[in-house]
N, CA, C and O atoms as a GROMACS GRO file, in nm:
protein
  412
    1UNK      N    1   0.235  -0.234  -1.771
    1UNK     CA    2   0.133  -0.254  -1.642
    1UNK      C    3   0.178  -0.068  -1.595
    1UNK      O    4   0.289  -0.016  -1.586
    2UNK      N    5   0.034  -0.008  -1.573
    2UNK     CA    6   0.048   0.099  -1.505
    2UNK      C    7   0.133   0.167  -1.403
    2UNK      O    8   0.238   0.123  -1.356
    3UNK      N    9   0.066   0.296  -1.371
    3UNK     CA   10   0.127   0.297  -1.213
    3UNK      C   11  -0.011   0.394  -1.138
    3UNK      O   12  -0.112   0.459  -1.161
    4UNK      N   13   0.071   0.345  -1.041
    4UNK     CA   14  -0.093   0.409  -0.956
    4UNK      C   15  -0.097   0.541  -0.903
    4UNK      O   16   0.002   0.604  -0.865
    5UNK      N   17  -0.245   0.592  -0.903
    5UNK     CA   18  -0.201   0.723  -0.954
    5UNK      C   19  -0.267   0.803  -0.773
    5UNK      O   20  -0.383   0.803  -0.730
    6UNK      N   21  -0.134   0.864  -0.705
    6UNK     CA   22  -0.194   0.882  -0.525
    6UNK      C   23  -0.196   1.035  -0.573
    6UNK      O   24  -0.109   1.116  -0.606
    7UNK      N   25  -0.329   1.036  -0.561
    7UNK     CA   26  -0.395   1.159  -0.501
    7UNK      C   27  -0.422   1.208  -0.411
    7UNK      O   28  -0.367   1.155  -0.315
    8UNK      N   29  -0.555   1.386  -0.355
    8UNK     CA   30  -0.635   1.404  -0.282
    8UNK      C   31  -0.678   1.276  -0.199
    8UNK      O   32  -0.666   1.225  -0.088
    9UNK      N   33  -0.737   1.255  -0.328
    9UNK     CA   34  -0.924   1.144  -0.271
    9UNK      C   35  -0.851   1.031  -0.263
    9UNK      O   36  -0.891   0.954  -0.350
   10UNK      N   37  -0.736   0.968  -0.179
   10UNK     CA   38  -0.721   0.879  -0.184
   10UNK      C   39  -0.558   0.776  -0.125
   10UNK      O   40  -0.530   0.656  -0.128
   11UNK      N   41  -0.490   0.895  -0.077
   11UNK     CA   42  -0.409   0.927  -0.041
   11UNK      C   43  -0.356   0.863   0.099
   11UNK      O   44  -0.243   0.829   0.135
   12UNK      N   45  -0.501   0.860   0.170
   12UNK     CA   46  -0.520   0.899   0.285
   12UNK      C   47  -0.490   0.697   0.311
   12UNK      O   48  -0.438   0.648   0.412
   13UNK      N   49  -0.530   0.632   0.213
   13UNK     CA   50  -0.485   0.517   0.250
   13UNK      C   51  -0.389   0.396   0.220
   13UNK      O   52  -0.386   0.276   0.195
   14UNK      N   53  -0.306   0.518   0.241
   14UNK     CA   54  -0.156   0.480   0.181
   14UNK      C   55  -0.059   0.530   0.273
   14UNK      O   56   0.058   0.493   0.282
   15UNK      N   57  -0.112   0.613   0.337
   15UNK     CA   58  -0.007   0.692   0.503
   15UNK      C   59   0.002   0.538   0.581
   15UNK      O   60  -0.085   0.462   0.622
   16UNK      N   61   0.178   0.530   0.580
   16UNK     CA   62   0.178   0.496   0.731
   16UNK      C   63   0.182   0.561   0.830
   16UNK      O   64   0.279   0.605   0.890
   17UNK      N   65   0.025   0.575   0.861
   17UNK     CA   66   0.004   0.591   1.025
   17UNK      C   67   0.029   0.584   1.159
   17UNK      O   68  -0.023   0.646   1.251
   18UNK      N   69   0.116   0.500   1.160
   18UNK     CA   70   0.215   0.430   1.288
   18UNK      C   71   0.359   0.489   1.296
   18UNK      O   72   0.428   0.494   1.398
   19UNK      N   73   0.391   0.531   1.172
   19UNK     CA   74   0.546   0.656   1.146
   19UNK      C   75   0.455   0.786   1.100
   19UNK      O   76   0.526   0.842   1.016
   20UNK      N   77   0.346   0.852   1.112
   20UNK     CA   78   0.352   0.925   0.954
   20UNK      C   79   0.426   0.921   0.895
   20UNK      O   80   0.534   0.951   0.945
   21UNK      N   81   0.425   0.886   0.760
   21UNK     CA   82   0.483   0.846   0.645
   21UNK      C   83   0.427   0.836   0.553
   21UNK      O   84   0.308   0.854   0.576
   22UNK      N   85   0.452   0.811   0.428
   22UNK     CA   86   0.409   0.741   0.322
   22UNK      C   87   0.485   0.731   0.269
   22UNK      O   88   0.574   0.816   0.264
   23UNK      N   89   0.486   0.615   0.202
   23UNK     CA   90   0.635   0.581   0.131
   23UNK      C   91   0.574   0.536  -0.025
   23UNK      O   92   0.480   0.460  -0.052
   24UNK      N   93   0.662   0.610  -0.112
   24UNK     CA   94   0.618   0.602  -0.274
   24UNK      C   95   0.763   0.568  -0.352
   24UNK      O   96   0.861   0.635  -0.383
   25UNK      N   97   0.719   0.410  -0.368
   25UNK     CA   98   0.794   0.345  -0.449
   25UNK      C   99   0.772   0.382  -0.610
   25UNK      O  100   0.678   0.458  -0.634
   26UNK      N  101   0.843   0.339  -0.711
   26UNK     CA  102   0.839   0.320  -0.854
   26UNK      C  103   0.732   0.263  -0.927
   26UNK      O  104   0.732   0.250  -1.049
   27UNK      N  105   0.616   0.221  -0.833
   27UNK     CA  106   0.511   0.254  -0.867
   27UNK      C  107   0.392   0.307  -0.888
   27UNK      O  108   0.292   0.269  -0.950
   28UNK      N  109   0.421   0.411  -0.821
   28UNK     CA  110   0.301   0.518  -0.752
   28UNK      C  111   0.365   0.630  -0.818
   28UNK      O  112   0.484   0.657  -0.826
   29UNK      N  113   0.257   0.694  -0.866
   29UNK     CA  114   0.301   0.844  -0.896
   29UNK      C  115   0.203   0.950  -0.785
   29UNK      O  116   0.086   0.917  -0.765
   30UNK      N  117   0.258   1.076  -0.716
   30UNK     CA  118   0.226   1.160  -0.599
   30UNK      C  119   0.157   1.278  -0.633
   30UNK      O  120   0.221   1.378  -0.664
   31UNK      N  121   0.036   1.277  -0.630
   31UNK     CA  122   0.015   1.441  -0.729
   31UNK      C  123   0.081   1.548  -0.649
   31UNK      O  124   0.158   1.544  -0.554
   32UNK      N  125   0.017   1.660  -0.728
   32UNK     CA  126   0.077   1.816  -0.648
   32UNK      C  127  -0.044   1.786  -0.508
   32UNK      O  128  -0.017   1.818  -0.392
   33UNK      N  129  -0.150   1.734  -0.541
   33UNK     CA  130  -0.311   1.803  -0.461
   33UNK      C  131  -0.232   1.642  -0.280
   33UNK      O  132  -0.225   1.641  -0.157
   34UNK      N  133  -0.214   1.593  -0.341
   34UNK     CA  134  -0.108   1.474  -0.199
   34UNK      C  135  -0.005   1.536  -0.173
   34UNK      O  136  -0.001   1.569  -0.054
   35UNK      N  137   0.102   1.573  -0.246
   35UNK     CA  138   0.152   1.644  -0.156
   35UNK      C  139   0.070   1.758  -0.057
   35UNK      O  140   0.027   1.710   0.048
   36UNK      N  141   0.048   1.880  -0.077
   36UNK     CA  142  -0.002   1.944  -0.070
   36UNK      C  143  -0.060   1.851   0.074
   36UNK      O  144   0.006   1.879   0.174
   37UNK      N  145  -0.170   1.749   0.099
   37UNK     CA  146  -0.217   1.747   0.235
   37UNK      C  147  -0.174   1.682   0.294
   37UNK      O  148  -0.216   1.663   0.408
   38UNK      N  149  -0.038   1.596   0.230
   38UNK     CA  150   0.042   1.546   0.336
   38UNK      C  151   0.123   1.642   0.413
   38UNK      O  152   0.117   1.642   0.536
   39UNK      N  153   0.198   1.725   0.349
   39UNK     CA  154   0.254   1.893   0.406
   39UNK      C  155   0.171   1.952   0.531
   39UNK      O  156   0.215   1.978   0.643
   40UNK      N  157  -0.026   1.975   0.459
   40UNK     CA  158  -0.098   2.018   0.584
   40UNK      C  159  -0.075   1.950   0.676
   40UNK      O  160  -0.026   1.998   0.778
   41UNK      N  161  -0.108   1.807   0.664
   41UNK     CA  162  -0.111   1.705   0.797
   41UNK      C  163   0.003   1.672   0.911
   41UNK      O  164  -0.010   1.623   1.023
   42UNK      N  165   0.085   1.704   0.862
   42UNK     CA  166   0.253   1.669   0.890
   42UNK      C  167   0.283   1.527   0.873
   42UNK      O  168   0.329   1.469   0.971
   43UNK      N  169   0.260   1.445   0.737
   43UNK     CA  170   0.252   1.303   0.732
   43UNK      C  171   0.454   1.328   0.581
   43UNK      O  172   0.480   1.393   0.480
   44UNK      N  173   0.503   1.261   0.644
   44UNK     CA  174   0.676   1.246   0.509
   44UNK      C  175   0.657   1.183   0.423
   44UNK      O  176   0.584   1.086   0.401
   45UNK      N  177   0.732   1.244   0.362
   45UNK     CA  178   0.724   1.202   0.194
   45UNK      C  179   0.867   1.090   0.212
   45UNK      O  180   0.972   1.135   0.257
   46UNK      N  181   0.857   0.969   0.180
   46UNK     CA  182   0.923   0.888   0.157
   46UNK      C  183   0.960   0.809   0.004
   46UNK      O  184   0.893   0.710  -0.024
   47UNK      N  185   1.060   0.853  -0.085
   47UNK     CA  186   1.050   0.805  -0.179
   47UNK      C  187   1.152   0.616  -0.178
   47UNK      O  188   1.254   0.573  -0.126
   48UNK      N  189   1.069   0.574  -0.246
   48UNK     CA  190   1.113   0.446  -0.193
   48UNK      C  191   1.023   0.341  -0.150
   48UNK      O  192   0.927   0.381  -0.084
   49UNK      N  193   1.034   0.167  -0.179
   49UNK     CA  194   0.997   0.114  -0.081
   49UNK      C  195   0.973   0.104   0.042
   49UNK      O  196   1.087   0.086   0.085
   50UNK      N  197   0.908   0.103   0.130
   50UNK     CA  198   0.880   0.077   0.312
   50UNK      C  199   0.977  -0.028   0.352
   50UNK      O  200   0.990  -0.127   0.280
   51UNK      N  201   1.016  -0.022   0.414
   51UNK     CA  202   1.131  -0.136   0.430
   51UNK      C  203   1.072  -0.216   0.510
   51UNK      O  204   1.007  -0.160   0.599
   52UNK      N  205   1.072  -0.357   0.508
   52UNK     CA  206   1.023  -0.454   0.485
   52UNK      C  207   0.862  -0.497   0.430
   52UNK      O  208   0.794  -0.569   0.503
   53UNK      N  209   0.830  -0.468   0.354
   53UNK     CA  210   0.730  -0.449   0.249
   53UNK      C  211   0.672  -0.558   0.244
   53UNK      O  212   0.739  -0.654   0.207
   54UNK      N  213   0.530  -0.577   0.278
   54UNK     CA  214   0.535  -0.739   0.258
   54UNK      C  215   0.489  -0.791   0.120
   54UNK      O  216   0.501  -0.906   0.078
   55UNK      N  217   0.438  -0.689   0.060
   55UNK     CA  218   0.413  -0.736  -0.096
   55UNK      C  219   0.546  -0.761  -0.185
   55UNK      O  220   0.543  -0.833  -0.285
   56UNK      N  221   0.634  -0.710  -0.152
   56UNK     CA  222   0.717  -0.692  -0.242
   56UNK      C  223   0.851  -0.857  -0.205
   56UNK      O  224   0.939  -0.915  -0.268
   57UNK      N  225   0.762  -0.874  -0.016
   57UNK     CA  226   0.840  -1.000   0.016
   57UNK      C  227   0.752  -1.186  -0.043
   57UNK      O  228   0.782  -1.304  -0.025
   58UNK      N  229   0.697  -1.151  -0.077
   58UNK     CA  230   0.534  -1.222  -0.082
   58UNK      C  231   0.574  -1.239  -0.254
   58UNK      O  232   0.616  -1.144  -0.320
   59UNK      N  233   0.553  -1.375  -0.308
   59UNK     CA  234   0.609  -1.473  -0.443
   59UNK      C  235   0.487  -1.408  -0.478
   59UNK      O  236   0.494  -1.287  -0.500
   60UNK      N  237   0.396  -1.453  -0.487
   60UNK     CA  238   0.260  -1.500  -0.508
   60UNK      C  239   0.151  -1.362  -0.511
   60UNK      O  240   0.048  -1.362  -0.580
   61UNK      N  241   0.181  -1.282  -0.451
   61UNK     CA  242   0.172  -1.137  -0.412
   61UNK      C  243   0.226  -1.067  -0.539
   61UNK      O  244   0.168  -0.996  -0.621
   62UNK      N  245   0.348  -1.105  -0.532
   62UNK     CA  246   0.415  -0.986  -0.669
   62UNK      C  247   0.330  -1.028  -0.750
   62UNK      O  248   0.218  -0.976  -0.751
   63UNK      N  249   0.356  -1.110  -0.820
   63UNK     CA  250   0.315  -1.210  -0.926
   63UNK      C  251   0.180  -1.158  -1.002
   63UNK      O  252   0.155  -1.169  -1.122
   64UNK      N  253   0.086  -1.086  -0.881
   64UNK     CA  254  -0.021  -0.987  -0.962
   64UNK      C  255   0.002  -0.896  -1.019
   64UNK      O  256   0.112  -0.844  -1.001
   65UNK      N  257  -0.072  -0.847  -1.095
   65UNK     CA  258  -0.044  -0.669  -1.131
   65UNK      C  259  -0.106  -0.606  -1.084
   65UNK      O  260  -0.066  -0.493  -1.057
   66UNK      N  261  -0.221  -0.645  -1.053
   66UNK     CA  262  -0.322  -0.535  -0.949
   66UNK      C  263  -0.242  -0.518  -0.878
   66UNK      O  264  -0.217  -0.618  -0.810
   67UNK      N  265  -0.155  -0.392  -0.846
   67UNK     CA  266  -0.118  -0.352  -0.689
   67UNK      C  267  -0.213  -0.230  -0.649
   67UNK      O  268  -0.206  -0.185  -0.534
   68UNK      N  269  -0.274  -0.192  -0.714
   68UNK     CA  270  -0.334  -0.086  -0.613
   68UNK      C  271  -0.414  -0.201  -0.513
   68UNK      O  272  -0.392  -0.204  -0.392
   69UNK      N  273  -0.511  -0.294  -0.579
   69UNK     CA  274  -0.580  -0.394  -0.521
   69UNK      C  275  -0.490  -0.450  -0.420
   69UNK      O  276  -0.567  -0.475  -0.328
   70UNK      N  277  -0.386  -0.481  -0.389
   70UNK     CA  278  -0.258  -0.527  -0.306
   70UNK      C  279  -0.292  -0.461  -0.237
   70UNK      O  280  -0.355  -0.489  -0.135
   71UNK      N  281  -0.241  -0.296  -0.295
   71UNK     CA  282  -0.226  -0.238  -0.140
   71UNK      C  283  -0.300  -0.182  -0.054
   71UNK      O  284  -0.264  -0.126   0.050
   72UNK      N  285  -0.396  -0.194  -0.093
   72UNK     CA  286  -0.586  -0.135  -0.012
   72UNK      C  287  -0.609  -0.280   0.037
   72UNK      O  288  -0.704  -0.261   0.112
   73UNK      N  289  -0.588  -0.386   0.041
   73UNK     CA  290  -0.586  -0.529   0.109
   73UNK      C  291  -0.533  -0.545   0.212
   73UNK      O  292  -0.591  -0.607   0.302
   74UNK      N  293  -0.369  -0.477   0.232
   74UNK     CA  294  -0.242  -0.463   0.316
   74UNK      C  295  -0.324  -0.354   0.414
   74UNK      O  296  -0.386  -0.377   0.518
   75UNK      N  297  -0.308  -0.249   0.356
   75UNK     CA  298  -0.424  -0.124   0.443
   75UNK      C  299  -0.482  -0.209   0.525
   75UNK      O  300  -0.434  -0.269   0.621
   76UNK      N  301  -0.639  -0.212   0.458
   76UNK     CA  302  -0.732  -0.297   0.552
   76UNK      C  303  -0.606  -0.380   0.636
   76UNK      O  304  -0.539  -0.305   0.706
   77UNK      N  305  -0.580  -0.470   0.636
   77UNK     CA  306  -0.541  -0.574   0.694
   77UNK      C  307  -0.443  -0.537   0.806
   77UNK      O  308  -0.427  -0.606   0.907
   78UNK      N  309  -0.379  -0.423   0.779
   78UNK     CA  310  -0.292  -0.356   0.912
   78UNK      C  311  -0.388  -0.267   0.949
   78UNK      O  312  -0.383  -0.254   1.071
   79UNK      N  313  -0.488  -0.188   0.892
   79UNK     CA  314  -0.563  -0.073   0.976
   79UNK      C  315  -0.692  -0.130   1.044
   79UNK      O  316  -0.732  -0.080   1.150
   80UNK      N  317  -0.764  -0.248   0.976
   80UNK     CA  318  -0.811  -0.232   1.034
   80UNK      C  319  -0.836  -0.378   1.169
   80UNK      O  320  -0.919  -0.389   1.259
   81UNK      N  321  -0.695  -0.488   1.114
   81UNK     CA  322  -0.727  -0.559   1.169
   81UNK      C  323  -0.596  -0.595   1.258
   81UNK      O  324  -0.596  -0.680   1.347
   82UNK      N  325  -0.490  -0.522   1.224
   82UNK     CA  326  -0.385  -0.481   1.338
   82UNK      C  327  -0.276  -0.594   1.276
   82UNK      O  328  -0.202  -0.642   1.362
   83UNK      N  329  -0.257  -0.640   1.149
   83UNK     CA  330  -0.175  -0.757   1.139
   83UNK      C  331  -0.072  -0.647   1.056
   83UNK      O  332  -0.087  -0.568   0.963
   84UNK      N  333   0.049  -0.691   1.150
   84UNK     CA  334   0.171  -0.631   1.140
   84UNK      C  335   0.285  -0.742   1.027
   84UNK      O  336   0.359  -0.719   0.931
   85UNK      N  337   0.257  -0.826   1.083
   85UNK     CA  338   0.351  -0.961   1.019
   85UNK      C  339   0.369  -0.918   0.938
   85UNK      O  340   0.289  -0.833   0.899
   86UNK      N  341   0.493  -0.952   0.855
   86UNK     CA  342   0.504  -0.952   0.688
   86UNK      C  343   0.440  -1.048   0.561
   86UNK      O  344   0.375  -1.048   0.456
   87UNK      N  345   0.548  -1.162   0.705
   87UNK     CA  346   0.464  -1.347   0.659
   87UNK      C  347   0.299  -1.350   0.638
   87UNK      O  348   0.227  -1.402   0.553
   88UNK      N  349   0.268  -1.257   0.772
   88UNK     CA  350   0.103  -1.281   0.799
   88UNK      C  351   0.016  -1.253   0.704
   88UNK      O  352  -0.075  -1.329   0.669
   89UNK      N  353   0.054  -1.074   0.629
   89UNK     CA  354   0.029  -1.031   0.520
   89UNK      C  355   0.013  -1.087   0.426
   89UNK      O  356  -0.099  -1.100   0.376
   90UNK      N  357   0.150  -1.148   0.362
   90UNK     CA  358   0.148  -1.249   0.253
   90UNK      C  359   0.056  -1.289   0.242
   90UNK      O  360  -0.025  -1.249   0.159
   91UNK      N  361   0.030  -1.423   0.357
   91UNK     CA  362  -0.066  -1.520   0.330
   91UNK      C  363  -0.196  -1.495   0.371
   91UNK      O  364  -0.260  -1.598   0.388
   92UNK      N  365  -0.281  -1.351   0.400
   92UNK     CA  366  -0.378  -1.345   0.392
   92UNK      C  367  -0.387  -1.276   0.272
   92UNK      O  368  -0.491  -1.299   0.209
   93UNK      N  369  -0.299  -1.188   0.214
   93UNK     CA  370  -0.349  -1.184   0.126
   93UNK      C  371  -0.381  -1.214   0.002
   93UNK      O  372  -0.474  -1.184  -0.073
   94UNK      N  373  -0.250  -1.302  -0.008
   94UNK     CA  374  -0.278  -1.414  -0.083
   94UNK      C  375  -0.354  -1.513  -0.109
   94UNK      O  376  -0.335  -1.590  -0.203
   95UNK      N  377  -0.463  -1.521  -0.015
   95UNK     CA  378  -0.592  -1.551   0.029
   95UNK      C  379  -0.655  -1.520   0.007
   95UNK      O  380  -0.749  -1.590  -0.030
   96UNK      N  381  -0.661  -1.369   0.009
   96UNK     CA  382  -0.816  -1.323  -0.047
   96UNK      C  383  -0.815  -1.302  -0.207
   96UNK      O  384  -0.914  -1.310  -0.279
   97UNK      N  385  -0.659  -1.268  -0.254
   97UNK     CA  386  -0.692  -1.269  -0.401
   97UNK      C  387  -0.761  -1.325  -0.470
   97UNK      O  388  -0.850  -1.290  -0.548
   98UNK      N  389  -0.692  -1.473  -0.421
   98UNK     CA  390  -0.727  -1.584  -0.489
   98UNK      C  391  -0.877  -1.570  -0.446
   98UNK      O  392  -0.938  -1.504  -0.530
   99UNK      N  393  -0.929  -1.597  -0.376
   99UNK     CA  394  -1.122  -1.600  -0.336
   99UNK      C  395  -1.139  -1.477  -0.406
   99UNK      O  396  -1.261  -1.488  -0.418
  100UNK      N  397  -1.109  -1.354  -0.469
  100UNK     CA  398  -1.182  -1.263  -0.594
  100UNK      C  399  -1.180  -1.282  -0.666
  100UNK      O  400  -1.250  -1.224  -0.749
  101UNK      N  401  -1.044  -1.441  -0.718
  101UNK     CA  402  -1.022  -1.436  -0.886
  101UNK      C  403  -1.100  -1.513  -0.929
  101UNK      O  404  -1.142  -1.525  -1.044
  102UNK      N  405  -1.142  -1.621  -0.759
  102UNK     CA  406  -1.230  -1.757  -0.838
  102UNK      C  407  -1.378  -1.712  -0.851
  102UNK      O  408  -1.451  -1.797  -0.901
  103UNK      N  409  -1.432  -1.599  -0.816
  103UNK     CA  410  -1.582  -1.547  -0.834
  103UNK      C  411  -1.599  -1.503  -0.966
  103UNK      O  412  -1.708  -1.459  -1.002
   0.00000   0.00000   0.00000
């Protein structure tokens, strides 16, 4: 399984806006362009998994190989729907992925 490339064009979706940070774990590669953008907008870079990362605590989601899709679903749930509870994020993400796989 390859690593997720976080670059200038997609870095905004991985920013934790309430903390003004981006968490870069061992499944991600952050490009120099993305680092420049983060520096310009004042977002801190934290190397390591986000504390309480919902996908890391969710066995159903952790088993799915497409980490980019999982990250996008979690990002949408947090930013657009205000879901922050780790268990709820896990449950909804699992349901969304199951629905997508059934199609």
